[in-house]
C-alpha positions as CSV (number, residue, x, y, z in Angstrom):
1,M,-26.0,-4.2,-10.5
2,E,-24.2,-1.0,-10.0
3,I,-23.2,0.2,-6.5
4,P,-23.9,3.9,-5.8
5,I,-20.8,6.1,-5.9
6,P,-20.9,7.2,-2.2
7,K,-21.2,3.5,-1.1
8,T,-18.3,2.6,-3.5
9,Y,-16.0,5.2,-1.9
10,A,-17.0,4.2,1.6
11,L,-16.3,0.5,0.9
12,S,-13.0,1.4,-0.8
13,F,-12.0,3.5,2.3
14,V,-12.8,0.6,4.6
15,C,-10.8,-1.8,2.5
16,F,-7.8,0.5,2.6
17,L,-8.1,0.9,6.4
18,V,-8.0,-2.9,6.7
19,M,-5.0,-3.0,4.4
20,A,-3.2,-0.4,6.5
21,W,-4.1,-2.2,9.7
22,M,-2.7,-5.5,8.4
23,M,0.4,-3.7,7.1
24,A,0.9,-2.2,10.6
25,V,0.6,-5.7,12.1
26,L,3.3,-7.0,9.7
27,V,5.6,-4.0,10.4
28,D,5.3,-4.7,14.1
29,R,5.8,-8.4,13.8
30,T,8.8,-8.1,11.5
31,D,10.4,-5.3,13.6
32,V,10.8,-3.0,10.6
33,F,11.9,0.4,11.7
34,S,13.4,2.1,8.6
35,A,12.0,3.6,5.5
36,L,13.9,1.1,3.4
37,G,12.6,-1.8,5.5
38,G,9.0,-0.5,5.1
39,A,9.5,-0.1,1.4
40,K,10.8,-3.7,1.1
41,L,7.9,-5.0,3.2
42,G,5.4,-3.1,1.1
43,G,7.0,-4.5,-2.1
44,L,7.0,-8.0,-0.8
45,T,3.4,-7.9,0.3
46,W,2.4,-6.4,-3.0
47,L,4.3,-9.2,-4.9
48,G,2.9,-12.0,-2.8
49,F,-0.7,-10.8,-2.6
50,A,-1.9,-7.9,-4.7
51,A,0.1,-8.6,-7.9
52,T,-0.8,-12.3,-7.9
53,I,-4.5,-11.9,-7.1
54,G,-4.8,-9.0,-9.6
55,L,-3.1,-11.0,-12.4
56,T,-5.2,-14.0,-11.8
57,A,-8.4,-11.9,-11.9
58,N,-7.1,-10.2,-15.1
59,L,-6.5,-13.6,-16.8
60,Y,-10.2,-14.5,-16.3
61,S,-11.6,-11.1,-17.4
62,D,-11.9,-9.4,-20.8
63,K,-9.6,-6.6,-19.8
64,P,-6.3,-6.1,-21.5
65,L,-3.0,-6.7,-19.7
66,S,-2.3,-3.0,-19.8
67,A,-5.3,-2.4,-17.5
68,Y,-3.7,-4.9,-15.0
69,L,-0.3,-3.2,-15.3
70,I,-1.9,0.2,-14.4
71,D,-3.8,-1.2,-11.5
72,A,-0.8,-3.2,-10.2
73,G,1.5,-0.1,-10.5
74,Y,-0.9,1.9,-8.4
75,Q,-1.2,-0.8,-5.8
76,L,2.6,-1.2,-5.7
77,A,3.1,2.5,-5.1
78,H,0.3,2.5,-2.5
79,M,1.7,-0.5,-0.6
80,V,5.3,0.7,-0.6
81,T,4.2,4.1,0.6
82,M,2.1,2.6,3.3
83,G,5.0,0.4,4.4
84,I,7.3,3.4,4.6
85,I,4.9,5.5,6.6
86,L,4.0,2.8,9.0
87,A,7.7,1.7,9.6
88,V,8.9,5.3,10.2
89,W,5.9,6.2,12.3
90,R,6.7,3.6,14.9
């Protein structure tokens, strides 16, 4: 069953809002105030959650490892950037 494109984008947007909210909570709870600290927090959360869940999902799919690496690279860039913005914004 395929989800209609507008609904797909809306759900993706909501997911990224939740991710940003949780990153903001982590930035606040860890007292991160610098761009470097935000980048480190984004990288650590990526490694601990996004990279591991994505790799596990890839292992059980028919997709090549290169597809995982592309997705993981995008997620790393996204989470590091989010960490930097939220840390500096405080």
